[in-house]
C-alpha positions as CSV (number, residue, x, y, z in Angstrom):
1,M,-178.0,-44.9,-49.5
2,F,-176.9,-43.9,-53.0
3,A,-179.2,-44.7,-55.6
4,V,-177.5,-47.8,-58.4
5,R,-178.1,-45.9,-62.1
6,G,-178.6,-47.3,-65.4
7,A,-181.6,-48.3,-66.2
8,R,-183.1,-45.4,-67.8
9,H,-187.2,-43.7,-66.6
10,R,-189.2,-41.3,-67.8
11,H,-192.0,-39.0,-65.8
12,E,-194.3,-40.2,-65.9
13,E,-196.0,-36.4,-66.7
14,G,-193.4,-36.4,-69.5
15,S,-192.5,-33.0,-71.0
16,L,-192.0,-30.2,-68.4
17,T,-193.4,-28.2,-70.8
18,D,-196.9,-28.1,-73.7
19,G,-196.4,-25.4,-76.3
20,A,-196.1,-22.5,-73.9
21,L,-197.8,-23.8,-71.3
22,F,-195.4,-24.6,-67.8
23,L,-196.5,-26.7,-64.8
24,A,-197.9,-25.1,-61.8
25,G,-199.1,-28.1,-59.4
26,Y,-201.1,-29.3,-61.3
27,K,-202.3,-26.8,-63.8
28,K,-200.9,-25.8,-66.5
29,V,-200.3,-22.5,-67.1
30,K,-198.5,-19.3,-69.1
31,R,-195.1,-18.3,-68.1
32,D,-196.4,-15.3,-66.6
33,E,-199.4,-17.2,-64.5
34,K,-197.0,-19.2,-63.3
35,E,-194.3,-16.9,-62.6
36,H,-196.8,-14.4,-60.2
37,L,-198.6,-18.0,-59.0
38,V,-195.5,-18.7,-57.3
39,G,-194.6,-15.4,-56.7
40,Q,-197.8,-14.8,-54.1
41,V,-197.3,-18.7,-52.7
42,F,-194.0,-17.4,-51.5
43,K,-194.9,-13.9,-50.7
44,S,-198.2,-15.8,-48.7
45,V,-195.8,-18.0,-46.5
46,A,-192.8,-16.5,-46.3
47,P,-193.2,-15.4,-42.4
48,S,-194.3,-18.7,-41.7
49,Y,-191.9,-20.5,-43.6
50,D,-189.0,-22.1,-41.4
51,V,-191.5,-22.6,-38.5
52,M,-194.0,-24.6,-41.2
53,N,-191.2,-26.1,-42.8
54,D,-190.6,-27.8,-39.1
55,L,-194.0,-29.0,-38.9
56,M,-194.9,-30.1,-41.7
57,S,-191.2,-32.4,-42.0
58,G,-191.4,-33.0,-38.4
59,G,-188.3,-31.8,-37.7
60,M,-186.3,-33.8,-40.5
61,H,-185.6,-30.9,-43.2
62,R,-182.7,-29.8,-41.0
63,L,-181.2,-33.5,-40.8
64,W,-181.3,-33.0,-45.0
65,K,-179.8,-29.9,-45.1
66,D,-177.1,-30.7,-42.7
67,R,-176.1,-33.7,-45.1
68,L,-176.2,-31.6,-48.3
69,V,-173.7,-29.7,-46.7
70,E,-171.8,-32.9,-45.5
71,K,-171.6,-34.0,-48.9
72,L,-170.5,-30.4,-50.4
73,R,-167.8,-29.9,-48.0
74,P,-167.4,-26.9,-48.3
75,A,-162.6,-25.8,-48.0
76,A,-161.7,-22.7,-46.5
77,G,-161.9,-19.6,-48.7
78,I,-164.9,-20.6,-51.8
79,R,-167.3,-18.6,-53.1
80,H,-170.6,-20.4,-52.3
81,L,-174.1,-20.2,-54.4
82,D,-176.9,-20.8,-53.1
83,V,-179.8,-20.7,-55.3
84,A,-183.8,-19.7,-54.0
85,G,-182.1,-20.0,-50.6
86,G,-183.8,-16.6,-49.1
87,T,-184.3,-17.1,-45.7
88,G,-181.1,-18.8,-45.5
89,D,-181.3,-21.9,-43.7
90,V,-178.8,-23.4,-45.9
91,A,-176.5,-20.4,-46.4
92,F,-176.2,-19.9,-42.9
93,R,-174.6,-23.7,-42.6
94,V,-172.3,-23.5,-45.5
95,L,-171.3,-20.1,-44.0
96,R,-170.4,-21.7,-40.9
97,A,-168.4,-24.6,-42.8
98,I,-166.7,-22.2,-44.5
99,R,-165.3,-20.4,-41.3
100,A,-164.7,-24.0,-39.8
101,A,-162.1,-24.8,-42.9
102,E,-160.7,-22.1,-42.5
103,A,-160.1,-22.2,-38.3
104,T,-157.9,-25.4,-39.1
105,R,-156.2,-24.4,-41.6
106,G,-153.0,-22.9,-40.0
107,P,-152.2,-18.6,-40.7
108,S,-149.5,-20.1,-43.2
109,T,-152.2,-20.9,-45.5
110,A,-154.4,-17.8,-45.3
111,T,-156.5,-17.1,-48.2
112,R,-159.5,-14.4,-49.0
113,P,-161.8,-15.7,-46.4
114,G,-165.2,-17.4,-48.3
115,S,-168.2,-15.8,-48.4
116,V,-171.7,-17.2,-50.0
117,V,-174.0,-15.6,-52.6
118,I,-178.0,-16.1,-51.3
119,A,-180.2,-16.1,-54.3
120,D,-183.6,-15.2,-54.4
121,I,-186.4,-14.3,-57.4
122,N,-188.2,-13.3,-54.2
123,P,-187.8,-9.9,-52.0
124,A,-190.0,-11.2,-49.2
125,M,-187.8,-14.9,-49.1
126,L,-184.8,-12.6,-48.7
127,L,-186.2,-10.2,-46.1
128,E,-186.6,-12.8,-43.7
129,G,-183.1,-14.1,-44.5
130,R,-181.6,-10.6,-43.7
131,K,-183.8,-10.7,-40.4
132,R,-182.2,-13.9,-39.7
133,A,-178.9,-12.8,-40.3
134,A,-179.2,-10.3,-37.8
135,S,-181.0,-12.3,-34.9
136,Q,-178.2,-15.0,-35.8
137,G,-175.6,-11.7,-35.4
138,I,-174.1,-13.1,-39.2
139,D,-171.8,-10.3,-40.0
140,A,-173.6,-8.9,-43.5
141,Y,-170.1,-8.9,-44.5
142,D,-170.3,-12.8,-45.4
143,L,-173.1,-13.0,-46.9
144,E,-174.2,-11.3,-50.2
145,W,-178.5,-10.8,-50.9
146,V,-178.9,-10.9,-54.3
147,E,-182.7,-10.8,-55.7
148,T,-182.8,-12.5,-59.1
149,S,-184.0,-15.9,-61.5
150,A,-182.7,-18.7,-60.6
151,E,-182.7,-19.0,-65.2
152,T,-181.3,-15.8,-65.6
153,L,-178.7,-15.3,-63.2
154,P,-176.0,-12.0,-62.9
155,F,-172.9,-13.2,-61.9
156,P,-170.1,-13.8,-64.5
157,D,-168.8,-17.2,-66.1
158,E,-166.6,-19.4,-64.0
159,S,-167.2,-17.2,-61.3
160,M,-168.4,-19.2,-58.1
161,D,-167.2,-22.7,-56.7
162,S,-169.6,-24.4,-55.7
163,Y,-173.5,-24.0,-56.2
164,T,-176.7,-25.1,-54.4
165,V,-180.0,-25.2,-54.5
166,S,-182.5,-26.6,-52.0
167,F,-186.7,-27.5,-52.0
168,G,-186.6,-24.7,-54.9
169,I,-185.6,-26.0,-57.7
170,R,-189.4,-27.8,-58.7
171,N,-190.9,-23.9,-58.4
172,V,-188.4,-22.3,-60.9
173,T,-190.4,-21.7,-64.5
174,D,-187.3,-23.3,-67.2
175,R,-185.9,-26.0,-65.0
176,A,-183.2,-26.5,-67.9
177,A,-182.2,-22.6,-68.5
178,A,-181.3,-22.4,-64.6
179,L,-179.3,-26.1,-64.7
180,R,-177.7,-24.1,-67.8
181,E,-176.9,-20.9,-66.2
182,A,-175.6,-23.1,-62.7
183,H,-173.2,-24.9,-64.6
184,R,-172.3,-21.1,-66.6
185,V,-171.4,-19.8,-63.7
186,L,-169.5,-22.4,-61.7
187,K,-165.8,-22.4,-62.3
188,P,-164.0,-26.1,-63.6
189,G,-164.3,-28.4,-61.2
190,G,-167.0,-26.7,-59.2
191,R,-170.0,-28.8,-57.6
192,F,-173.7,-28.3,-58.3
193,L,-176.2,-29.9,-55.8
194,C,-179.7,-30.2,-55.3
195,L,-182.2,-31.1,-52.4
196,E,-185.5,-31.2,-54.0
197,F,-188.6,-33.7,-52.9
198,S,-188.7,-36.5,-54.9
199,K,-190.1,-40.0,-55.2
200,V,-190.8,-42.4,-52.9
201,V,-188.6,-45.9,-53.2
202,V,-189.7,-47.7,-49.7
203,P,-193.6,-49.9,-50.2
204,G,-195.9,-49.1,-48.3
205,L,-194.5,-45.9,-48.1
206,Q,-196.3,-44.0,-50.8
207,Q,-200.2,-44.6,-49.6
208,L,-199.0,-43.1,-46.1
209,Y,-197.6,-39.9,-47.8
210,D,-200.1,-39.3,-49.9
211,L,-202.6,-38.7,-46.9
212,Y,-200.0,-36.5,-44.8
213,S,-199.4,-34.6,-48.1
214,F,-203.3,-34.3,-49.2
215,T,-204.6,-34.1,-45.9
216,V,-202.7,-32.4,-43.0
217,I,-200.6,-30.3,-44.8
218,P,-202.5,-28.0,-46.4
219,Q,-204.7,-27.9,-43.2
220,I,-201.6,-27.5,-41.5
221,G,-200.9,-24.3,-43.5
222,R,-204.6,-22.9,-43.2
223,I,-203.8,-22.9,-38.9
224,V,-200.6,-22.2,-38.9
225,A,-199.9,-19.5,-41.7
226,G,-203.5,-18.7,-42.6
227,D,-203.0,-20.1,-46.0
228,A,-203.9,-23.6,-47.3
229,D,-204.0,-23.0,-50.5
230,S,-200.8,-21.6,-50.7
231,Y,-199.5,-25.6,-49.4
232,Q,-202.1,-27.2,-51.4
233,Y,-199.9,-25.7,-54.3
234,L,-196.4,-27.1,-52.5
235,V,-197.6,-30.6,-52.3
236,E,-199.1,-30.7,-56.0
237,S,-196.2,-29.3,-57.0
238,I,-193.9,-31.7,-55.0
239,R,-196.2,-34.8,-57.4
240,M,-195.0,-33.0,-60.3
241,F,-191.6,-33.4,-59.9
242,P,-189.5,-35.8,-61.8
243,D,-188.4,-39.1,-61.4
244,Q,-185.1,-39.6,-59.5
245,E,-183.8,-40.4,-62.6
246,S,-185.5,-38.7,-64.7
247,W,-184.0,-35.3,-63.2
248,A,-180.5,-36.6,-63.1
249,Q,-180.7,-37.1,-66.7
250,Q,-181.8,-33.4,-67.2
251,I,-179.0,-32.5,-64.9
252,E,-176.6,-34.7,-67.5
253,A,-178.0,-32.5,-70.2
254,A,-177.0,-29.4,-68.9
255,G,-173.4,-30.3,-69.0
256,F,-172.8,-31.8,-65.9
257,R,-170.8,-35.2,-65.7
258,G,-170.3,-37.0,-62.4
259,V,-173.8,-37.1,-62.1
260,E,-175.7,-39.6,-58.8
261,Y,-178.3,-38.6,-56.2
262,E,-178.7,-39.9,-52.7
263,N,-181.8,-41.3,-51.7
264,L,-183.5,-39.8,-47.7
265,T,-186.6,-40.9,-46.1
266,G,-186.4,-44.0,-48.1
267,G,-187.1,-41.5,-51.2
268,I,-188.8,-38.5,-49.4
269,V,-186.4,-36.2,-51.2
270,A,-183.4,-37.2,-52.3
271,I,-180.0,-35.0,-53.0
272,H,-178.9,-34.7,-56.6
273,S,-175.1,-34.1,-57.0
274,G,-172.8,-33.3,-60.5
275,F,-169.7,-31.7,-60.8
276,K,-168.5,-29.3,-64.5
277,L,-165.3,-30.7,-65.5
278,P,-162.6,-28.7,-67.2
279,R,-163.1,-28.1,-70.5
280,A,-160.4,-31.2,-71.3
281,D,-162.2,-33.7,-69.4
282,A,-164.9,-33.2,-70.8
283,G,-166.0,-36.7,-71.8
284,V,-165.6,-37.8,-68.0
285,S,-169.2,-38.9,-66.6
286,R,-168.8,-40.6,-63.4
287,A,-167.5,-39.2,-59.7
288,A,-164.2,-41.0,-57.7
289,P,-165.2,-42.3,-54.9
290,G,-164.9,-39.3,-52.1
291,G,-167.2,-37.5,-54.5
292,V,-164.2,-35.7,-56.5
293,P,-163.7,-35.8,-60.4
294,P,-161.3,-38.4,-61.3
295,A,-157.8,-37.1,-62.3
296,T,-157.8,-39.3,-65.5
297,P,-161.0,-39.5,-68.0
298,A,-163.1,-42.2,-67.9
299,P,-166.0,-44.0,-70.4
300,L,-169.4,-43.7,-69.2
301,T,-170.3,-45.3,-65.6
302,T,-172.9,-45.8,-63.5
303,A,-172.8,-44.0,-60.4
304,P,-172.0,-46.2,-57.1
C-alpha cells in the first residue's frame, strides 16, 4: 500500500537533537555516549542478530527485505551501496538480483559485472557478514566490506548507482548528515531506499504491537542472546523514530526528489524511496509510474 503524501505532520518528539544531546532510545545523551551505546548494542547482538530478527518478526523481515529489493529493481552492471548492512542480508539479495539481470541481458550487451559495497560502522557486524558470505559460497570479488560511519562515507561523489539502508538509519546519530552523504555519493538518477520501522496505521494494532515489543522482545533477547537490555534499547529506538511523513520530509530536505513511502504490515515498517535527479531537473519532485524519474520536469505534487 502506497501512502498519499499531502498533509504535513511533525514527529511528536520534535527534533532529533536538543543542543548537544541526541536521542538514544528514550534517553538524551551526548554524541560520543550515543555512539558508544549503539556500538556496544550491536557488538552484543551481532552473533545472534539474524536469529533474533526471525524470532522478533516471525520471519516477516525476510519478506520486507524481499520487497525492498523488488522495489529497487537492480540492473546489470550497477554499483550498489548498502549502508548499515553488516550481516549482508540485504546486500546478498541485491547481488543475486544484479547477477540475474546480467544473466538475461545477452552477450552482445556485456558490461563490467555489477558489485555491492557493504558499509557498516560496527566491525562485529561486518565480521558476521563475512562469515555468512563464506558459508553461502559468495565470491569475495563480488562484495566490498567497508567499516565506516553513514555520516562520513569514504566514497567519491556520484560513485554509486543505488543506496539502501535497512533497519539501521534510526541508530545513526546525525541522520541529516547521513542523508546528505547518501545524496552526495549517488550518481544523478540514482535511487535511495530506506527500510525502517515506522508508525502503525491500522486501528487497534498499536496496543498489541506495544505489548509484544516491550514485553516479549526483551525477554526473547534475554533467552536467546543473553541480553535483554540491548533489545530494550532497540524497541525504544523504534518508538522514537519519526513517523512516515516526517521522515519523508527529512529525505526531501537532503535533496531527494520523487519521495514516496510504502507501508508494510500495517505501518510496522515502511519503505521510503527517492531519486537524486540531474542538476538540470533539480525542481522535479515526483517519480513517474514504475518508480523512474520523469523525463520532463513537473511541479511539486503528492506521491501516488
